Structure formats: structure tokens, C-alpha cells
N, C-alpha and C positions, 0 to 999 in steps of 0.2 A: 504493500499499499504506500502511494507517495506521500510526502508531507501533508500536501492539501487536502487529501482525503483523510488523514489521520486528524487532521484539525478540525474538520468538519465533524468527523465521528466524536471526538472530544466535547466539540460544543453541543452536539446533539445530546449526550449522556448528561451533561451538566444541566441542560433544560429540562429533560424527563425527570432528573432528580429533585429539582426545584419545584416541579409541579407536583410530584409525589410527596415531598415535604409539605406543601401547602393543603393538599388534600386530605392527607392522614393526620395532621396535627391535632385534631380533636383526642385522637385515639393514643398518642404518644404520651410517655410519662414526662410530666412537667419537671422532675428531677433532672431529666435528660437533656431538656429544651435548653438550646443556648441563650443566655443572658444576651438580651439586646438592650444597650443604654436607651434611656427615655430621653426625648429631646426636651431642652429645658423650655418652659413657657415664655414667650415674650412678655416683657415687663412693659405694661402700658401705663403711660401716665396716669397718675392719680387726679381723678375729677371730683371736685367737692359735690357732695349731693346737695340738691337744693332743698332747703326746708320746706316741710309740709305744714301748708297753712293749718292752724287750729280750727276745728269746725266751729260755725257761729253759734252762740248760745241760742237757745228756743225764744222765740219773741215773749215778752212780758203779756199775760192775759189780764192781769188786775192790779195796775200800779198803783201804788200807794198814794201817787200825788193827785189822782183822781178822786180820792176820799174827800167828800165835802165836809169840811171843818166847822160844825156848828155846836156851841158858839165858837166865834173866832179864835184861833190859837193865840196864847200869851206870847210875850216876847221870847224869841229862841234862846235857848239855853244850851251851852257846850255841853256835848255828852262824855261822860268818863269813858275810860278804857273798858272793853266787855268785862275783864277779869276784875274790875274795881266798881262795878255798876249796882253792887247789891244796897248800897246806903241811898243811892239816887231812886232805886225802885221803890225801896221801903218808904223813903220820904213821900214820893208821889202817891202810891197806894195808901199810906196813912192819910194824906190829905184828901183823896178821892173818898175812902170807904172808911176810915176811922181806924184808930190802932187797935181797938178791940177785936173789931172784925177781921181785921189783917191777922192778928195773933191767932185767931180762933180757927181761921179757915186756909190761910195761904203759908207757904213755906218760901221764905225770902233767900235762904241760902242758894246761891247760884241760880236766882230766879229766872233769868232770860234763857238761860241754859237750858233749864227744866222746862220751861214751857215750850221752847221749840223743840226739843226731843219728845215730850208728850204728845204735842199736836202731830207731829209726825209719825208717831208710833200709835195713834189712835186710828191711823188708816191701815195698819200693818195687822199681822196675826197676833202680836203680843205686845203690850204697853207695860212695862215694868213699873211696879208702884214706886219703887226706889227712886225714879226719876219724875215723880209727879210734882208739880208745883202747889199742890194741895194736902193738906194732912188727910189721911185715909178715913173713910167714914168710921164712926165708932160703931162697937156692936159686931156681931157675928151674922154672917149669910146662914138663914134658916130655911129649913125644907119642911114639907108634910108628906106622909105617906098616903096615897090613895090607890083604889083599885087599879088605875089606869098606869101607875107608876109614883115615883117619887117626884113632887112637884114643888115650884118655889113659893115658899109660904107668903100669902097675900099680904100678911104685916111686914114682911122684908122692906117694903118700900117705905115704911115710915121711918127707917134708917137714914132715909137719903133728904127726908122732907127739909130739915134744918139747911142744908146746903143748896137745895133746890130754891128755897125761899129768898136765902142770901142772893144767889144768882137774879132771881126775879126783882129785888129790890135797887139793884145797882144799876145807876145812871147809864144806859148803853152806850150813848154819845160821847160822854166823858171818858169811858173805858177806850172807845177807839179813838179819840182823840188822844189819850196817854198812849196807846199803841202806835200811833202815826209818829208821836215826838219820838220815841225810842226806837222806831223802827229800824235805823242802821245797825243799833245793837242786835236785833233780832235776825236780820239779815247776815251778820257777820257770824253769830252762833249757828245758823243752818248751813253756812259754807263750812265751819269747821266740823260740822257733823257729818261731811262727805260730800256736799252739794254745792261745789264751787262754782258751778254755771247755772244753777236754778235759782228761782226768786221765789222767799219765803212766802209771800202774801199769796202767791198763786197755790201753794201746797196748802194754806190755810182754807181756802176757797174749796180746794178740792175734798179736804177733810170734811168740812162743813157739809158740802153735799152728798157726801157718803152717808154722813149721820143722819141727813135728812131724807135718805132712801131707805132707813131703816123701818120697817113695817111694825106699826103699833099693834101688839097682840094682846088682845082682851082675855083669851081663855088662858088656864093654867098651863105653865110651861112645864113640860117634864125633863127632869135632869138626872144625871147619874154621878156618882162618885168614883172617879177614875181610881183603879187599884194600883199602888205602890207596893211592889215587894221588895222585901227587905228586913233584916232585924230590927231595924230602929222605925218604931211607930211615928207617924207624922204629928207634929205639934199643932198642926192647923189642918185638919182635914177638910173643913168646910171651904178652905181655898181651892180644892181639887174637882169641883163640880164641873161637870159639861153639860150642854143641851144633848137630849138624845136624838133630837131631829138633825139630821146632817146639814140641812139647808141653813139652821140657826147655828150650829157649830162652826159651818165655815165662814160665818160673818167676820169683819174686822174686829180688833178688840174692843173700838169706840161702839160700836154697833152692839155689841153684846153686854156691854155696860149699859147701855141705855136700856135694853130689854130687862136687865137685873133690876132696875130702879122700879120696875111696875109700870102698867100704862098709864095712870094719871100722871105720875112724874114725867114719864116720858113724853106725852103732850104737853106738858109745861115747858120742858127743856127744848122740844121742837120748835114751840113757839119763840122762844128767846133765840134759838140758832137763827130763825128766819129773819128776826129784827137785827141781828147782828150781821148777818149776809147783806140785807138791804143797805146797811151803812158803810160796809166795807167795798161793796161793787154795785154796779148798776146792771149788771149783766143779769139776764134772764135766768130764771132755775132751768136745769136741764130737764129734757123731756121725761114724762113718767113721775116726778117729783111736783105733787100738789102742794100750793101754800098752805 
């Protein structure tokens, strides 16, 4: 074989070996495969990422500035820092309600923060009493056993009568005026609660509407004591009652509180809520809620 034919034959063998190596590569032992150096990626010049604009906050539905001040507000007073606002709240509330009433019903320690947290929680599943700006109602929640089950004692509503009467006698316009004058503190407390882009007065109106949507129930309400397993007996078992009706038990904390006050107190509180709502906003009631 001459040199030209020999070179052609070697070239053909190399091509066939290359094709065979590529075709059978998945079946070869990886440990025997030749190590192929990886190409280094080409370094691209760093490009500064464009800042993502923050989403626009939702529009305010019920601006405090739209609340009518009747009577006209007094001279504007500088507000203290939120953490030092208890003395101002006590002074204003004593002037408006009287010191004895304030001491009897209200808890002034962290009053603004307590008020904001409680209003927000009234529209949720649970409203911790430890955050209430009012003293808990004295006495114990009581029930009666009936053939249909354990019901809320009709006399239980009497426990709430002093508080309801106090709420009814308060001048609603003056309370709203005080609320407006302290509003920056309420807004700050709401933002600290975890809503930096929300508006507290909108939340207040939403919770009022939720409470107004609570049905007034004239018939006895059946409840059941939630069983707590464990070696230590509950010291306050009357706090563990739940409504037997799933529809009632699924309501928000504030709605269930209204039901527990009894139908008479419920209607009285509902009338007061409608009055406050009319002072806080001119917006119409949501559909399905009757005045």
C-alpha cells in the first residue's frame, strides 16, 4: 500500500473511532472517560439592577380629614411621642368622661396601642383580653342546662349593663373629636402593629361594619365547654365556652362578644355603633346591613 492510501486508511479509522466514541458514550464507565477541561465562562461586566419601585399604598377610603368637627375643635395642641402619650390620654379622657368613670372602666396604660390592637383584633378570630383598653366585665359567664343543651343564661347580659350604659351616656361627638385630635398617634400605633401601608381609620370603619353585620339572636344560644386534657384543672373553665352552631362559632371575636351580651345589650350597642359610624364617615352602609 502506498503512503497516500495508508494515510487515507488511518484517517478513516480515526473518523470511525470518533463516531463510535460519541455513539456509545452513555454506556461507557464514567471513571474511564477522559477529563475534558471546562471552558471558563466569559466574565460579563456587572450591570446595576434597576430598583423596583415600591407598590403604591391602597387609596384611603375614609380620611379623618373629612370628619366634621362639631363643635369646632379647640386650639391645636402638640402631640407627645406615642410612648409618652398616656398622660395626655388620661388628661383628655378625664376632662371628657370624668376621672371616676375613667378609673372604673378604662385602662390607660398604653391606651393608644391597646385601643388600636383591640379594634384590629375584634375583626379577627381572637381578641386577647390582655390588650383591651377597658377593664374586663366583672362576674362570671353563666349558663343553664336545658333539654336542647347548655344555653347562655339570659341573666348573663346584666353583667354588661353598666358598661353599655356608660357607652350610651358618652357624648359621641366629643369622643370622635378627641379621636381626630389624637389620630396621628393611632396611625403610628397601627403601623407599628404591622401595617405600615394601611390606614387605621379605614380599619376602624371595616370593623364597625363587621360588628353591624352580626345578627341579633333572640332565641337561647346553645354553647359547649371545650374539653382541655391534662393533669392540671382549668382555673377559669367559664372562659372556654364555644357556640355549638358552626355559623356562630366561625364569627369574628367582636361579633361573638356582641352575641354574648344578650339581645337587649346587642341592640343598644348596635345603635351606638351606627351613630359613631355616621360621625366617622359619610359613606353609606354596606349592602345587607340595615340601619
